[in-house]
C-alpha positions, -999 to +999 in steps of 0.1 A: -417+528+448-440+563+443-466+568+459-490+560+433-473+529+426-479+518+461-516+521+461-523+504+428-505+474+446-522+479+475-554+477+457-546+447+434-538+428+467-570+434+480-589+424+448-569+394+443-582+384+478-615+393+471-612+368+441-598+340+459-627+341+484-654+341+457-636+312+439-640+289+472-674+300+474-679+293+438-667+258+446-692+252+473-715+224+472-742+247+487-765+262+456-776+289+478-738+298+488-729+296+454-759+321+444-743+342+471-711+344+454-725+351+421-742+387+436-712+396+454-694+388+419-713+412+403-711+438+429-669+435+427-671+441+392-693+469+396-671+482+423-641+478+398-660+502+371-665+526+395-631+529+412-604+550+391-586+525+366-546+525+380-518+535+356-515+508+338-547+495+326-554+499+291-588+511+271-595+486+246-627+500+235-632+501+195-661+519+184-675+510+147-684+539+126-700+518+105-724+496+124-745+469+104-779+456+118-770+419+101-738+416+118-740+438+148-732+424+186-755+406+203-773+417+229-767+393+261-774+400+293-757+385+324-782+367+345-767+364+380-786+334+384-769+314+360-761+277+366-723+277+379-720+241+364-714+253+324-687+272+342-671+246+357-674+220+328-657+248+309-624+251+331-623+215+335-625+211+294-599+236+292-578+219+320-578+188+299-567+200+273-538+218+289-525+184+303-535+168+265-510+195+250-488+193+283-483+158+281-474+161+244-447+186+247-436+166+277-432+137+252-413+155+231-389+168+254-380+139+269-370+122+236-350+152+231-336+144+270-324+109+257-308+126+224-290+145+249-279+119+267-270+097+238-247+125+223-235+130+263-222+095+269-207+099+233-184+128+242-204+152+217-212+175+249-218+204+219-245+183+206-261+173+239-262+211+249-282+216+216-307+186+222-309+199+262-318+235+246-345+223+224-358+201+251-362+231+271-383+248+244-409+223+244-408+222+285-395+252+304-396+238+339-381+205+330-352+206+360-332+174+343-331+192+313-317+224+329-292+199+352-278+180+323-272+212+297-255+225+326-229+193+331-227+193+292-215+225+290-193+223+317-175+192+305-172+212+274-157+241+284-131+215+305-122+198+272-118+238+257-097+242+283-070+217+281-051+226+255-049+241+217-057+211+201-080+199+230-113+195+204-094+172+181-074+147+208-106+144+230-128+133+197-097+112+184-097+093+219-132+090+218-130+076+183-105+049+193-128+039+220-155+033+201-133+016+173-122-011+200-158-017+208-170-021+174-136-043+168-148-063+195-181-069+186-169-075+146-146-104+159-175-120+181-194-123+150-168-138+130-158-165+156-192-174+162-196-177+119-163-198+117-177-221+147-207-224+123-191-235+096-208-206+070-196-208+034-177-178+036-159-185+070-147-222+049-139-205+017-118-175+033-098-198+058-088-226+031-078-193+004-055-183+031-042-217+039-031-220+000-021-186-006+007-193+023+025-221+006+054-201-009+072-202-044+043-202-063+042-194-100+027-156-101-005-171-124-011-194-087-007-163-064-030-142-088-059-164-091-063-173-051-059-134-044-085-133-072-107-157-053-101-143-018-117-110-031-146-127-046-151-147-011-150-116+010-182-104+012-190-083+041-176-068+072-177-109+090-154-112+060-132-086+065-130-098+105-122-134+091-095-124+069-078-103+100-082-129+126-063-154+104-031-131+097-046-123+062-028-093+062+008-111+075+003-141+050-002-117+018+021-087+028+050-116+038+051-133+005+082-125-016+065-133-049+037-108-040+062-080-027+086-084-058+056-076-081+042-044-058+078-026-064+073-035-101+110-050-103+098-082-115+098-093-151+077-125-148+046-130-167+015-123-153+035-094-128+013-070-135-021-089-128-006-100-097+004-066-086-032-054-096-050-086-073-030-077-048-039-037-041-076-048-051-077-073-024-062-047+001-096-024-010-117-053-005-106-061+031-106-018+041-136-012+026-159+007+055-131-013+080-112+012+101-092-017+121-082-036+089-075+000+076-051+007+102-039-031+103-027-027+067-011+012+070+008-005+103+034-026+074+063-009+063+063-024+027+027-013+024+030+020+032+059+026+007+040+005-024+010+025-015+027+060-027+049+045-055+022+030-071+008+061-074+036+072-100+032+035-121+033+039-157+003+011-159-029+031-163-047+001-143-021-003-115-025+035-111-062+033-109-064+007-089-038+026-067-057+056-066-091+039-056-070+027-027-061+061-018-096+076-021-109+048+001-087+058+030-091+101+023-132+096+023-130+094+064-118+115+092-099+080+104-087+072+069-070+108+063-055+106+097-036+073+086-028+086+055-012+118+071+005+098+100+019+071+077+030+081+044+056+100+026+034+131+020+061+147-001+063+120-024+024+114-023+022+153-029+044+149-062+028+117-074-010+129-068+000+161-088+015+137-116-018+126-117-036+155-118-019+166-151-031+135-167-064+134-182-073+097-171-064+100-139-069+137-128-107+134-114-096+107-089-065+129-076-084+159-071-113+139-053-079+128-030-063+163-027-095+177-020-104+153+012-071+161+022-078+200+021-107+197+044-106+220+071-091+196+098-063+191+077-055+218+051-027+235+071-008+198+071-016+193+033-003+231+025+031+220+044+032+189+025+029+210-002+055+232+008+080+202+010+079+196-022+115+206-042+118+231-067+118+205-097+083+196-081+071+231-085+071+229-119+041+204-112+019+234-098+019+247-131+007+223-152-017+211-121-035+246-120-039+243-156-053+210-157-076+224-127-088+249-143-101+231-170-120+209-148-134+245-132-156+237-170-164+202-161-200+196-160-203+174-127-208+199-097-181+178-078-153+179-100-156+214-101-157+217-060-124+196-061-104+213-085-113+248-070-101+233-035-071+223-050-067+257-068-066+276-035-043+252-020-018+258-053-020+292-061-008+304-028+024+283-033+030+292-069+031+325-083+037+312-116+009+290-114-011+321-105+001+343-137-007+314-159-044+307-149-051+342-147-039+347-181-061+317-191-090+333-180-099+321-139-114+348-129-145+344-154-147+309-146-141+314-105-172+341-110-197+320-122-188+296-097-193+320-069-229+331-088-245+298-087-234+292-050-225+260-029-209+260+004-177+240-004-173+252-041-180+292-028-153+286+003-124+275-021-133+294-051-133+328-032-102+319-016-086+310-051-096+345-067-087+363-035-050+348-042-051+360-078-064+396-068-036+399-043-005+397-067-019+406-101-035+432-108-046+428-140-072+403-122-082+429-102-094+450-133-111+415-143-131+413-119-142+447-116-152+447-154-174+417-151-189+424-116-210+451-118-203+471-086-189+442-066-226+425-068-209+389-060-183+400-038-208+422-018-234+390-017-210+372-001-204+396+024-238+382+038-225+346+043-228+330+070-194+312+060-166+336+082-141+321+061-160+332+029-168+363+040-131+378+057-119+365+019-148+381+000-136+415+020-103+408+017-109+404-024-129+435-021-101+455-005-076+446-037-105+456-059-106+486-045-071+502-062-088+499-094-102+532-109-139+537-101-143+507-081-144+526-049-174+555-068-192+528-081-200+514-049-218+546-040-257+542-027-250+499-021-250+480+012-212+479+009-206+501+040-231+488+062-218+454+054-184+460+060-190+478+090-211+452+108-179+429+102-158+451+115-178+462+144-174+425+161-199+410+142-175+385+133-163+354+159-128+353+139-107+382+143-090+379+109-128+387+093-131+419+114-096+431+106-100+426+067-135+441+071-121+469+087-091+473+067-113+473+034-135+499+050-113+523+057-097+517+025-133+525+007-138+558+025-101+569+021-103+560-018-138+578-020-145+602+006-180+603-003-184+569+016-183+593+045-218+605+047-232+567+048-209+563+077-221+590+097-259+579+094-244+545+111-225+564+136-192+546+125-167+572+123-150+552+157-146+523+136-135+539+108-108+559+127-098+523+139-096+511+104-071+541+092-048+534+120-047+497+111-038+503+071-011+535+078 
């Protein structure tokens, strides 16, 4: 601290002491004491004006060069004899307003704290941290929020340190705990309804007793299953079916099993098969425990996959709807992947994609299975297919290409999602779709935007440009100065950014593509991601390689790079590509 700084500090402390004494005299009940305090305050203010100001003081005087007599400042003179009661009333009003504002902030902070506590008890520590942080933005001095946030972060970090699959494992365990609690409540409600003798409880119980009779004709069981599907109206009905051994009664019936295997030539065998699948769907809709019990039956697991290849469209449709029900939730997807024959299911689903009547449903299932958490499993599932089945990839890809022009956004997203998985597996399929104009269709989707459709489309496009020069030439021709790819480089989705950078690198091989990017924001965007703005190492590497390739093909981009002080990063890029 310099001598001048020390003098300023001493002066500030003396002034603070004097102001403190004046405030005490103002608070006195003696009127004469208050008047003396006012006089001292005037003297103190005058002394401050006479003393040389410290170096941190700022003169904020503004001179009005065009004064107006109408709007000029009022000539107000301070009266030392002014009653201090007005001053204190103003202070009290201000304090009351501050108190009200703080009370509102406290209420909001407490609401966020409760939300954080709820997330904490459910094991969602990441969400808990977010709620606690939002609460601290409302009230910075709320100690409980700091403590709770620290505990959440510690718990979340401990989970992340367990093993590579730690997060998935812990979340799966918490989901199982929640499921068991939910099942207990469902069964309690079902027993209460059964004891009360409600219409639904009575109907479900009587129908199950009648269906338990062996060696009846197909029409008998078909009618019973249809009536049972109608009798089950809600979650309680589904639970009653489970508690009264409904799965064992239906799946253990030899007549029903024969129809499900499609070996029966008896009358109404097809109707009985459809009725059984429809009942499965009825008892499993929105009921995780029933979904799990259905998957535990070996015969059921086998039939669910085989029925996808049924030559009868109605049976195939019912089977697709049942699988679609499972694929819509993480719990259901885990059951499908963990229990079914993935190789055969993929083969049958791709056969369905090639059929106009069932392609949308099959695409929906494959798209759901291609969710981020299961994508690796789906790719392995498709890889397991035999070479004969690989021929389906060309047909399925061609069918998906047609669906990219569908009027439904959902169908387009599913088709793009399946293409993003199929094309890396089959070079023949990639060549076929490029010849048939996939680049133009994918570019159109990317221009429109959409989170998932963009993610799938840019990956499929990157696969095409990686192996087929025709795709690169077509993309450079259609996307002037690679405007769409540059736009994707600014996305918040790192998967999109990484693939966009890689795709741009492929296109730089086309004559004139690199020079066409002169004067654009391409270099700053790539440099930002190369310098570590991206969290994923693959994204940084893709951006670095493309940046190095850009400057190597067109040296004039070096000028922009020098302006941004990015030569060191460029040298790293050159080492990566050589």
